[in-house]
C-alpha positions in Angstrom: 100.3 95.9 94.4 102.9 96.6 91.7 103.4 92.8 91.4 99.7 92.3 90.8 99.6 95.1 88.2 102.5 93.6 86.3 100.8 90.2 86.4 97.6 91.6 85.0 99.6 93.4 82.2 101.4 90.1 81.3 98.2 87.9 81.4 95.9 90.3 79.6 98.2 92.5 77.5 96.5 95.6 79.0 98.6 98.8 79.2 99.8 99.7 82.7 97.1 102.3 83.4 94.3 99.8 82.6 96.0 97.0 84.5 96.3 99.4 87.5 92.6 100.2 87.3 91.7 96.5 87.1 93.9 95.7 90.1 92.4 98.5 92.1 88.9 97.4 91.2 89.5 93.8 92.1 91.2 94.7 95.4 88.3 97.0 96.3 85.8 94.3 95.6 87.7 91.8 97.7 88.1 94.2 100.6 84.4 94.8 100.5 83.8 91.1 101.1 86.2 90.8 104.0 85.6 91.6 107.7 87.1 95.0 108.5 90.1 93.7 110.4 91.2 91.6 107.5 90.4 94.3 104.9 92.6 96.7 106.8 95.4 94.2 107.0 95.1 93.5 103.2 96.2 97.1 102.7 99.4 96.5 104.7 100.0 93.2 102.8 99.7 95.0 99.5 102.0 97.7 100.7 104.6 95.0 101.4 104.3 95.1 105.2 104.3 91.9 107.1 100.8 91.6 108.7 100.3 90.6 112.3 99.0 87.2 113.1 98.1 84.6 110.5 96.3 86.8 108.1 97.1 84.7 105.0 95.7 81.7 106.8 92.6 83.6 107.6 92.2 84.8 104.1 92.7 81.3 102.8 90.0 80.0 105.1 87.6 82.7 104.0 88.3 82.1 100.4 87.9 78.4 100.6 91.6 77.5 100.7 
């Protein structure tokens, strides 16, 4: 999550607090669109934990990738 926040800061020039809020809002939106098993695994992925199974492949398929 910290990596995403830093990227938002760099790309937008927002201060860290606003970048954090933007990241949390975007992640919440994405999680709301995912099936529950993937939404739960997204939390682990953002926490830096390796997810079980091919979660990234599943996310790519859901998002058209």
